[in-house]
BAKE-316103 format. One line per 4 residues: number of its first residue (from 0); their letters; for each residue x, y, z of C-alpha. Coordinates in steps of 0.001 Angstrom, whole numbers. Each point is the difference from the previous one (the first is absolute). Layout:
residues N
NUM> a> X,Y,Z; ...
//
This chain:
residues 74
0> xxxx> -117766,-103921,-80933; 2114,-600,3036; 656,-3398,1448; 520,-770,3695
4> xxxx> 3637,1004,-440; 649,3682,-745; 2654,-808,-2608; -2192,-2342,-2079
8> xxxx> -2390,1664,-2450; -2420,-1176,-2658; -449,1908,-3232; -3628,1139,-444
12> xxxx> 437,-233,-3773; 1472,-3488,-585; -157,-1457,3557; 3716,-822,49
16> xxxx> 1315,-262,3575; 3475,1347,678; 2254,1457,2668; 259,3789,369
20> xxxx> 2635,1941,1886; -423,3785,277; 2730,2045,-1667; 1772,3223,911
24> xxxx> -2024,3111,-859; 731,1704,-3321; -333,3676,869; 461,940,-3687
28> xxxx> -3071,-2010,-1100; -2504,1805,-2216; -3785,-194,-82; -2041,-467,-3180
32> xxxx> 260,3749,-765; 3813,19,301; 139,1778,3366; 2314,-1293,2718
36> xxxx> -2032,-1814,2646; 2,1068,3641; 2276,-1644,2547; -3039,-1693,1569
40> xxxx> -1127,-1358,-3374; 3488,-1282,-876; 140,-1836,3330; -3502,-1430,-540
44> xxxx> 962,-1210,-3489; 3109,-1714,1377; -2025,-1735,2706; -3138,-1006,-1940
48> xxxx> 414,159,-3788; 464,-3392,-1630; 539,-1058,-3605; -942,-3606,-726
52> xxxx> 2850,-2034,-1468; -2493,-2100,-1946; -2089,2620,-1806; 1792,3304,911
56> xxxx> -3243,1381,1469; 590,2502,2852; -2180,366,3084; -48,1151,3631
60> xxxx> 488,-2648,2679; -1424,2344,2648; -3493,690,-1353; 0,-2343,-3039
64> xxxx> -516,2927,-2431; 551,-1184,-3522; 1990,1535,-1646; 2155,1600,2667
68> xxxx> -1140,3516,953; 2990,2326,-580; -231,3235,2039; -2892,-1313,2099
72> xx> 624,-1866,3240; -2366,-2651,1329
//
């Protein structure tokens, strides 16, 4: 879940609160079937995909989907 600050997130799995800074897109990223993701999906992943440092759970900070929805944008 998002806090009042866009760079602070809370893990929906363990409730740990931590800072998140979007990364550069990885245009070579693969989906769960091994196919390279689209440019739009790679950019979405860079902006919204988070992996919790406490429990390694991954989720979307945009729509709160848990786990993160590879190849599907919010």
